[in-house]
N, C-alpha and C positions, 0 to 999 in steps of 0.2 A: 394622589387621588384616588377616592374610588367612590363610585356613583351617590352612596348613600351621603359620603361628608358636600359633594356637590349639590345636592336636593337639598340639602340642610343650609348651605349657602344660600343657593338661590332662594328659601324661603325667607331665610333673612333680612336681604336684596329687598324682594318683595316688600314683606310687610315695614319697609320703613327704617330699618335700625341704620341702612348705608346713606341715609342721605340722597342726595339728587344722584342721576345717571342710571335709573332704574335701566328707562327703557331701554336706552343705547345696549345696558346687560341683557336685556332680553330678547335684542333682534340677532343677536348673536348665538349663532347652535352651531357650536363644533362638533362633531361627530361621537365626542364622551359626556355633551351635558345634558341635562333633561331640560326641556323646554315646559313653559306652565302648563302649555296645553297636556305636554305628558303625563304633569303631576295628575291630572282630571282625566288620564284615559286606567292607570293602571289601580289599583286595588292598593297596594303597599303604598304608595308613593302619597295617593290619599289619604291616606290615614295617619302617614307622617307629617300634611300638613294641619287635619285636626290634631295632633300630638301639638304642634306647634302652638295652634289657637289653646289651647289647655295650659299650654305650657304659660301663659299668663297671667293664671289663677294665683295671686301672691304667697307667699312665705309668710304669715303674717307672724312667725315667731320670734322672726329679725327685730326685737325690740331695740337696739342698741342703736343701731343707725338707719336701720329698714322704715319701721312704721311708729309715729308716737305716739299711739295710744296707753300704751304702759304706763313712760314716762311724763307725760306734756299731759295727766289729770291730776289729781288730786289723792291717788290710790298708791302713787310709787315715786320714789325717788330714781334716776340713774345714777352712778356713782361717779361717770367722769367727764371735767367740767369739757373736752374737746367734742366731744361729739352732736350730734346734730339737738338732740333733745336740750339741752344747756342752753342752746341760743335758742331755742323758743321760748322758754323757763323765763329765763330775762328780758324779755321784749324784743328778740334782736331777726323778727323774721319779717319780710317784708320783699316786696316783689321784685326787687332787687337779685337777694342770697336765694331765693326760696327754689332755683335750680339744684342748691345743695342741702334742701332743708322737706324731705319726705312728697318733694313737687313728684304726681303722678299721671297729670293731665294728659301727655305726651304719651307715654306707657301706657292705658286705659285704651283711646284713639287707636294705637298699633293694632289692641286686639280686637278691639271692633270693629276693623276697617276687614283685619281677617277674617273674621270670623263670615262678615257678611260677603267676602267673596267666596268664601268656601259656600256657603248655604247656595249663593248664585250657577255656581258652577257645578258642584257635586252629584247633579243627575245628572252629566254629561260622561257617568263613571261607568261605563259598558262594561267594564269584568266583573265589577262588583253586582251591577243586574242581573251576569248573567249565571252568577254562585248562588247569589242570595235573594234573584230576585229583586223586589223594591223596595221589601222592608227595610234592610241596611239602609239605603242610602236615604232612607225617612227619616230613621232614626239619628241617621248622624245629622242629618239635619236640622232635628229637635236640639239634638246636642251643641252647634254650632251657634243655634237659637238662644238656646238657653246662658252662654258661654257669651253671647251679644249682650245679654241683658244683665246679666251679670255686672260687665265690667262696665257700662253705665249708670247700674246700681253706686257700685263702686265707688266712678265719680262723686256720683250726687250726691253721697255721704260728707264726701270732704270737702264739694265746691258748691253742692246747692243748685239752683237750675243750670242745664248744660246743652251744650247743644248735639243734637238729633239728626243725625248725618243720612238718614234715608236709606232706600235701599238697593242703592248704587254707591261703586265706589267709587271716587274721585280719583281720576288717575294721578302718578306721582307727577307729572311736567303739566297738569293740566294752570288753565288760568288763574292768575292770583283773585280775578272773580268769581269763579267755581268754588272757592274758601272764604266766602263772604258770609257767615250765615249765622243768624245773632242767639241767643241762648233763646231756649222754650220755659216757659213758666214752668215752678217747679212742678206745678199741678201737672201739665203736661206731660212731665217728664214722667211722671206716674201713672199717670193713665196708658204710655204707648211700654214700658216696661211691665207692667203689668200685666197687658194685654199679650206682650212679646211671653211673659213665664207660662200661661197659662195656654196657647199655641204651643210653646214646646213641652207641658207638659201630658195634652194631648198627645203625641207621641212618641212618649219617654216610657218604659216599664216601670211597674214598683217596685221592683228588684234589679240589679246589673245580670246583663244577661249573655248568654254565645250560644248563636245558630236557635235563639226562643228558649235554652233551658238557663234557671240561673246558675251564677255561675263564679266561685270566687274569685277566680285570674281577672274578673273583669270589677273586682269592687273598686271605686274611688269613678266611675263611669257615672254622667248623671244619669239621675233618676228623677220621677214625677215626684217624688217626695222633696228630692233639693228643690226642684222649682216651686212646690207651695210654699216652702219655708225660707226660699229669697223673698216672695212675693209678701207672708206673716212680716217679717222685717221691716220691709220695704216700708206698707202700711200702714205701721206702727208708728216709723218714724213721720208719713203726712199727715197722721193725727196729731200727732204731738205740737205742742204751742209754736215752737219754731216755725211751723211750715203751717199750721189752723188760727190764721189769725192773729200774725205778729205784724202787729201795726209800727211796731220800732222796725220792722224794714221796708216801711214805703217806700224808702226812696231807692229802691233795690229792682230799676227798673235798667230794659235797652234804651237804645238811644234812641226811637219813635215813643217813648213815655208809659211801654207796654209793663205792668207791673209784671213783678218775678214770682214772690212770695205774695200767696193769697190775706187778701186784707179783711178778710166775712170766718167769723168761726163757723164750721161746719159740723156739727155731732157726727153726721153719717159716717164720717170718717172714723172714727172709732169703730163704727157698726161694721165698718169693710176690714178695719183693721183684725177683729174680735175673729169674725167669720175666717177672714185668712188662716190664722193660728188652729181654728178650729178644725178646718178643712184637716192640714199637715196631722192633728190629734186622730182624725177619724181614718184615716187612712186605713189605722192599726198595724203600721208597721214598722212601731217604734213602741218603747217601752224603758221609763226612767231605769235605769243599772241598779240591780243591788246584788248586792257578792249574797251567794247562798248561806254562809252563816248570820246575817242578818248584822256584821258587824259593820256602825256609818263608816266606820276609818275606812275601812275598805272596800265598802262601797264606791263610797269617793277617791279614791285610787283607781277602780276597777272601771271608772268613766273613762279616766285617761289612758292608763297603761293595756289594757285589753283591748286592741284595735279591732275594728270593726264588729262593736257589741252594739246594742239594740237601743242605743239610746244615742249614738252618734250618725247624723244626717246626711253633714258635707263633708267630707274630712279632705286633705291632701296628703298623699301618701310619702312626695319625696319632701322633704321640708329640713328645716336648720337647730331642730328641738336641743339636739346636742350643743350649740351653741346657747340656746335656752338655759340649758343643765349647768353649764359653765361658769357663766355669771352669777349663776342665785348661788352655786353653789360657794361654802366659808373655805378660806384659804389654807384653815385647820386640815381640810378635808382634798384639797388639790385646787379651789377654784380661784374665782376671782371678785367674789364679794361685791357684785353690781346691780343687782336687780333689789330694792330695800322698801319694805313700805311703809308709809307713813302712819304715826300715830293717828293721825284723821281716820284712816281706813283701819288701824288696827282697833280704833273705839268702835267702828263699825257692828264688830262681832258681836252676835247676840251670847248673852249668859248661860249657863246649863238650863235656866228656867225658862230661856225664850224669853225674855225678856235684854232689850239693850242694857251695857253699863250704865248710863244715865236713871235707869228706871227701876235696875235689880237690886235686890238687900247684897247679892251673892257680892256683888261687886266692891273692891277696896283698892286703895293707891297707897295704905300703910301696911310694914311688913311685909315679911316671906315668911312660908312655908318650905319644908324641908320633905322631898318628895323624893325616892328611892337615892337618900343620902348626898342632894343635890339642891340649894337653896333658890329658891323659888320665888322671885317677886309676885308678893298677892294682887298686881294688875291681873295676871296670866293666870290665875285659877280659877277653877268654875267656870272657863268657858264653852263654848258648843263646840262639836266636834270639827266642825269646817274651820274656826279657828287651830285646831293646831295640826290639822291639814296644811294648812295654808301658810302660815307663819313660822319662820325661826326667827326665835326669841329668846334673850341675854337665860342663858341656863337651861336652852332646851336642849332634846337630843339628837344628837344626829349622829348616821351610819353611814357611810358611800364616800364615792370617791376613790381615796385615798386612805380614807377610815375603815382601815376591817373592821376594827370592832364601836360601839356603840357609848359618843361620849359625850359629853355635854360641851356645846357653845357655846364663846360668850364674847363682846365686844367691846370691851373695857378698852382705856387707850392704851394698854401696855398687854394686854391679852393677844394671845395668837391671831386673831381673826381684826383689832384693834387697830387705828390712824399711825400709832405709832411704829408700827410691823413695817408698812410699805406707804410710799409715795403715794398713791392713787389708790390701790385697789381697798379699799375699806369702806361699808356702810356710811354713809348718812346721819342714818336715823334710829341706828340701833339692831336692826332688824335686816330680814332676808326674805324674798319669797319661797315657800316650799314648796304650790302646790304648779303640780305638773314637772317637777323633778327630776329625773329619774337616778336615782341613787346609783345607779349602775355606771351610769357615765364617767369618765374616768383619763377625760381629754386635756386637764388645765397643766397646771405646774406638777410636772412629777406623776405625771399619768402617763397608763400605755394605751392608753387609744382608744381603751372600749366602749362602744356606745351604747343604751338604753334605746333601742330603736321600738319607732311606733308612726300613728296617724297624727296629723295635726288638725285639731277638730276648729271647723268651719261656722260648724251649725250643731247645735244638739238640740234633743227634746227639753230638756232645764228650760232652755232659753224660750223656746215655744211656749211649755205650759205660763212662763210668767208674764209671755207678751199677753197670752188670751187675757189671764186675769185682770191685766193694765187695764184694756182694748174693753173688757167687758165691765169693768167698775167705770168706768168714765161714761160708757154708755148704758147701760143698764144696771146701778147701782144698788146692791140688795143681791143679784143674782145669785142663787146657792152655787153655780160655778165657782163663781169671785172665788170661793174660799176651801172647792173643793179638790181647785189646781195651786191655791197657793201652798195647803195642806201638804197636797201631796212631797213640794219640794222641800217641805220641811220633817217630815217622817222620816223621806229618805237620808235628809242631814243627821237625823237624831234630834230635834227640836222638839218639844214640844207643841202642838198643837193650838188654831185656834178655835173655840167650839165650846161644848157646853160637857164634853166627857172626863173622863179622870185626869186631872194634872195637865188640863188642858188651860189654855189661856182665854179671854173674853173675847169674844168677837169686837175688833173697832167697830165706835160708836156710829160711822156714818161715814159717808163715798171720801171726805178729806180723812181724816181717818185710817180707811183704810189704802187710800191712796200713799199714805206713807209707810205702812209697811208692807205694801208691796215693793214700793222703790227700796226700802232698807234689805227687805228680802234679796233682790235682783241687784241691789250695790254685794251681797255676803256672796250670793250664787256663785255670781257670775267676776266675781274680782280676778281682776291680770288675763283676758280673755279677750279686753279690748273694747268692751262695751263701755264703758264706764267714759272715757271721755267721749262718745257721744252720747250720751244718757245724758251727761250734763247740758248737753246744749241742745239739745233736743226740749228738754224739760227747761230750761233757758235759767238755771240757777247756777251756771258757772261762777260768774261776777260773786256767789254768793261764796261758795264752794271753794273757788283758787285765790292763789296769794299766798299768804307765806303759810309754812309747812310747817310740821313739828316730829321730832322724835325723841330718843332718850339721850343724855348728855353723853357722847359720844370723847369727848375732853377729858373725862374723870376717868378713874378707880374705881370699884368698891363700889361701895352703896351711894356714894355721888351721883354714878352714872345713871342713876332710877331718878331723873328729872327731867320733865318737857322743855325741852328748849327750842326753838324755833332753829332748825337746817338751815345751813348755809345758803343753800339754791332756793329762790323762792320761784311760784311757779306762775307766775303773771297772765292773767287774763284779761284782756283789751276786746273794748266792744268788736276790733276787726277779726278776730280769730273764732269767730261761729262757723267762719267759712274760708279757706284755705285762697291765697292768694293766687291769681294766673300771671307766670311769666308775662315779662314786658315781651320776650318772642314773638309768644303768641300771639299778644295784643297786636302787634306789628303785622301778623300774619292774616290775622281776622279785625281789619279795624271796626265793625259792625259788633264786636264782643265787648262788654262791658265788664270792666273789672270789680270783685266783689267789696261790698258797701266798707268800707271805711279806711280803704289803703290810698 
């Protein structure tokens, strides 16, 4: 066993993965083993420790059993009833089984603890200081500070108010009394994390650097823009109805009666959210990706498939997008037909005239149109480019995976992708997600192992534009910037803008109408990127939009297929589902920790 492997084992033990016995392990110092003190004397071992802290950044491409955001919202249905999404959707989530259903509490606190330890000890690294002066140590400390703040944010978006651990690391063998720390209020958590992101941003470059020079090799490292982007989303959530005057959560209190969710509405929270989003925009480091051809479809593809492009802010280089590809690819092309948009989400896409289907004279659910010799249901005609980019529908053309030539894809009962052809691998809605699905990936049934490599986007400028438009509309309705940034998204997508120009649509009449348009735009632009799950919670609309989901009638062939029916699996939403439950194990360890409401 070489020293690098031993170091990794040491880091895993230190970060808490091994459970008890950490102190005894560290007290033993055989000649061939690195002590924790030595880790922070050497440049390479300190950098390996920081890489371990980075590794906690989640790979959210694992929509099947890693993250609930896609399959447990109203935008998509996952095919398999054996997965954790199914258990959540039918109402079987509870504190007893949460360990197996997307629980991240201990995992993110592991990252927080490791980041804090790194920050407290990296200044001891004499080798780095002698080679690079203090500058690299300061940068590494800022990166760790960001990562700690980010892990707190990830906890907050899932669990709401959390426990703030402070600046010292609690030893693994500490007395139980040292772990008795109650939740801080959500506003206290927001203030702390926003402050930490600001501190981190001060010590980070605008672009990834090596020895003071911008370096492609360093892409993926934390930058100032990443810090500000996370702050933008954090403050947008904090300003939203779930956390801003949410009297429905009045009982969410600590044992001493301290309220954990603000009961009074504060309009200034929207201003802070708007300012945070504008700060990212004003950096001048990012731009909406647009293909030189001006073709909206190529632009939309380029956002995801051209790695390190101008729109991408925070990405994860190592990811499992190949799995996403296979799960969303038709069986006809060697895939597993697993990621299926709901009819509700299909209906959310605009028509080519920029109006929603319920508003547009172009929309029809009667009859068919022949396109290149293929019969296409009129529901799918005259849609905006994002619909064709994001959704594989019946008789749409597909090429990729094991299909070497373009051909229509069907979801009829007896067709090549229908339920009669496989006991489990079929779309329950008659659709598949096409967005960010790499056609070159070919690792499913009969595939040759080829993967279309690309980065996983965690934050991009398109989201920041929509964050800014939403927050500004709430704080300063009528501001010209609201339309400017909303229209920038629509223009890139090839959708008519709101305004007075040729082919423009009327400007929404008031704040409420504009709010509806911004939310509708966000639903389409950020579809299947993990936002909808949190958006319907922070807007407090989840009880209205969840429940019975719809799709086409996959039990029928031919024209009988084209009928809206309720899908086999409901997407239930209970009042308790606003926040994830904390496991009984954690509640037993920390007796001051209160459970999330209604569990």
